[in-house]
C-alpha positions as CSV (number, residue, x, y, z in Angstrom):
1,M,129.7,-9.3,-15.6
2,A,129.7,-7.2,-18.6
3,T,130.4,-10.4,-20.6
4,K,127.4,-12.0,-19.2
5,Q,125.2,-9.2,-20.4
6,K,126.9,-9.3,-23.7
7,K,126.0,-12.9,-24.1
8,I,122.4,-12.6,-23.3
9,S,122.2,-9.7,-25.6
10,E,123.8,-11.8,-28.4
11,F,121.4,-14.7,-27.6
12,I,118.3,-12.4,-27.9
13,T,119.3,-10.7,-31.3
14,M,120.5,-14.4,-32.5
15,T,117.3,-16.0,-31.7
16,D,115.1,-12.9,-32.6
17,F,113.6,-12.9,-29.3
18,T,112.3,-9.5,-29.5
19,K,110.1,-10.3,-32.6
20,Y,108.7,-13.4,-30.9
21,M,107.8,-11.5,-27.8
22,E,106.0,-8.7,-29.9
23,Q,103.3,-11.2,-30.6
24,F,102.6,-11.3,-26.9
25,Q,102.7,-7.5,-26.1
26,Q,99.0,-7.3,-27.3
27,T,97.3,-9.8,-25.2
28,P,93.6,-10.6,-26.1
29,I,92.6,-10.0,-22.4
30,D,91.9,-6.4,-21.8
31,I,91.9,-5.9,-18.0
32,S,90.0,-2.5,-18.3
33,K,87.2,-4.2,-20.0
34,I,87.1,-7.1,-17.4
35,I,87.0,-4.5,-14.6
36,E,84.3,-2.7,-16.5
37,T,82.1,-5.7,-17.0
38,N,82.4,-6.7,-13.4
39,R,81.4,-3.3,-12.5
40,K,78.2,-3.6,-14.8
41,N,77.5,-6.8,-13.1
42,M,77.6,-5.6,-9.6
43,E,75.3,-2.7,-10.7
44,A,72.6,-5.3,-12.0
45,I,73.1,-7.2,-8.8
46,A,72.6,-4.2,-6.8
47,E,69.5,-3.2,-8.7
48,I,68.0,-6.5,-8.5
49,H,68.6,-6.4,-4.6
50,K,67.0,-3.2,-4.5
51,N,64.0,-4.1,-6.4
52,T,63.7,-7.4,-4.5
53,L,63.8,-5.4,-1.1
54,S,61.1,-2.8,-2.5
55,D,58.9,-5.6,-3.6
56,M,59.1,-7.6,-0.6
57,Q,58.2,-4.5,1.3
58,S,55.2,-3.8,-0.8
59,I,54.2,-7.6,-0.6
60,I,54.4,-7.5,3.3
61,N,52.5,-4.1,3.5
62,Q,49.7,-5.6,1.1
63,N,49.7,-8.8,3.2
64,N,49.1,-6.7,6.2
65,A,46.3,-4.7,4.8
66,L,44.8,-7.7,3.5
67,L,45.0,-9.5,6.9
68,S,43.4,-6.5,8.6
69,N,40.6,-6.5,6.2
70,L,40.1,-10.1,6.6
71,T,40.0,-9.9,10.4
72,E,37.6,-6.9,10.3
73,E,35.2,-8.7,7.8
74,N,35.4,-12.0,9.9
75,S,34.5,-9.9,13.1
76,K,31.6,-8.4,11.3
77,L,30.3,-11.9,10.0
78,A,30.8,-13.4,13.5
79,T,28.7,-10.7,15.0
80,E,25.9,-11.2,12.4
81,M,26.0,-14.8,12.9
82,L,25.6,-14.5,16.7
83,S,22.6,-12.1,16.2
84,E,20.7,-14.9,14.4
85,T,18.3,-16.7,17.0
86,S,17.5,-20.0,15.2
87,A,19.8,-22.8,14.6
88,Q,19.1,-23.2,11.2
89,A,19.7,-19.4,10.4
90,K,23.0,-19.8,12.3
91,M,23.9,-22.8,10.2
92,E,23.0,-20.7,7.1
93,K,25.0,-17.8,8.2
94,N,27.9,-20.0,9.2
95,S,28.0,-21.6,5.7
96,Q,27.8,-18.1,4.0
97,M,30.6,-17.0,6.4
98,L,32.9,-19.9,5.6
99,Q,32.3,-19.4,1.8
100,K,33.2,-15.7,2.1
101,I,36.4,-16.4,4.1
102,Y,37.4,-19.0,1.5
103,Q,36.9,-16.6,-1.5
104,K,38.7,-13.8,0.4
105,N,41.6,-16.1,1.0
106,I,41.9,-17.2,-2.5
107,E,41.7,-13.7,-3.7
108,T,44.2,-12.6,-1.2
109,I,46.7,-15.6,-2.3
110,Q,46.1,-14.9,-5.9
111,E,47.1,-11.1,-5.2
112,L,50.3,-11.9,-3.4
113,S,51.1,-14.5,-6.1
114,D,50.6,-11.9,-8.8
115,M,52.9,-9.4,-7.0
116,I,55.7,-12.0,-6.7
117,N,55.4,-13.1,-10.3
118,Q,55.6,-9.3,-11.2
119,S,58.7,-9.0,-9.2
120,S,60.5,-12.1,-10.4
121,S,59.6,-11.1,-13.9
122,K,61.4,-7.6,-13.5
123,N,64.4,-9.1,-12.2
124,S,64.5,-11.8,-14.5
125,S,64.5,-9.1,-17.5
126,I,67.4,-7.3,-15.6
127,I,69.4,-10.5,-15.5
128,N,68.6,-11.2,-19.2
129,K,69.4,-7.7,-20.2
130,R,72.8,-7.9,-18.5
131,I,73.7,-11.2,-20.0
132,Q,72.9,-10.0,-23.5
133,E,75.2,-7.1,-22.9
134,M,77.9,-9.4,-21.6
135,V,77.6,-11.4,-24.8
136,N,77.8,-8.2,-26.8
137,E,81.0,-7.0,-24.9
138,L,82.6,-10.3,-25.3
139,T,82.0,-10.4,-29.0
140,S,83.2,-6.9,-29.5
141,S,86.2,-7.5,-27.5
142,L,87.0,-10.8,-29.3
143,D,86.5,-8.9,-32.7
144,S,88.8,-6.1,-31.8
145,S,91.5,-8.4,-30.3
146,T,91.5,-10.5,-33.4
147,T,91.8,-7.2,-35.7
148,K,94.8,-6.1,-33.5
149,Q,96.7,-9.3,-33.6
150,T,96.1,-10.2,-37.4
151,P,98.9,-7.4,-38.5
152,K,101.3,-8.7,-35.9
153,N,100.9,-12.3,-36.9
154,K,101.6,-11.4,-40.7
155,A,104.7,-9.6,-39.8
156,A,106.1,-12.4,-37.7
């Protein structure tokens, strides 16, 4: 048994295996940096989810308020239309009512669309910021790993 260990140690010293393995002790992959990057990615995703939920709640509340106002206005217009006595006055009132309803619907859709675009823009900026940070982290990691490996490669 002792002779086997002696032969292995002689083989290692003869082939200069230790010097060869020194090159691989400092791998270019830093696990702590990978973990930190993933943590930051998860934080960005959590922030996006939080923003999205908050924005969707605001959109739903705004939609409910707009629908309530629209229903109230439609009810008032219908009451006014029914109070008219002549057929021509009813037709004019009906035309005015449809025009008001159409305009209000367009305004409502535009408001909701603006809210959705604002939410998307905010979340896109979070994603773009995180991507830029990841590129910077990767660049600095590669720069530091090449500077660490350069002296060892010269020694070998």
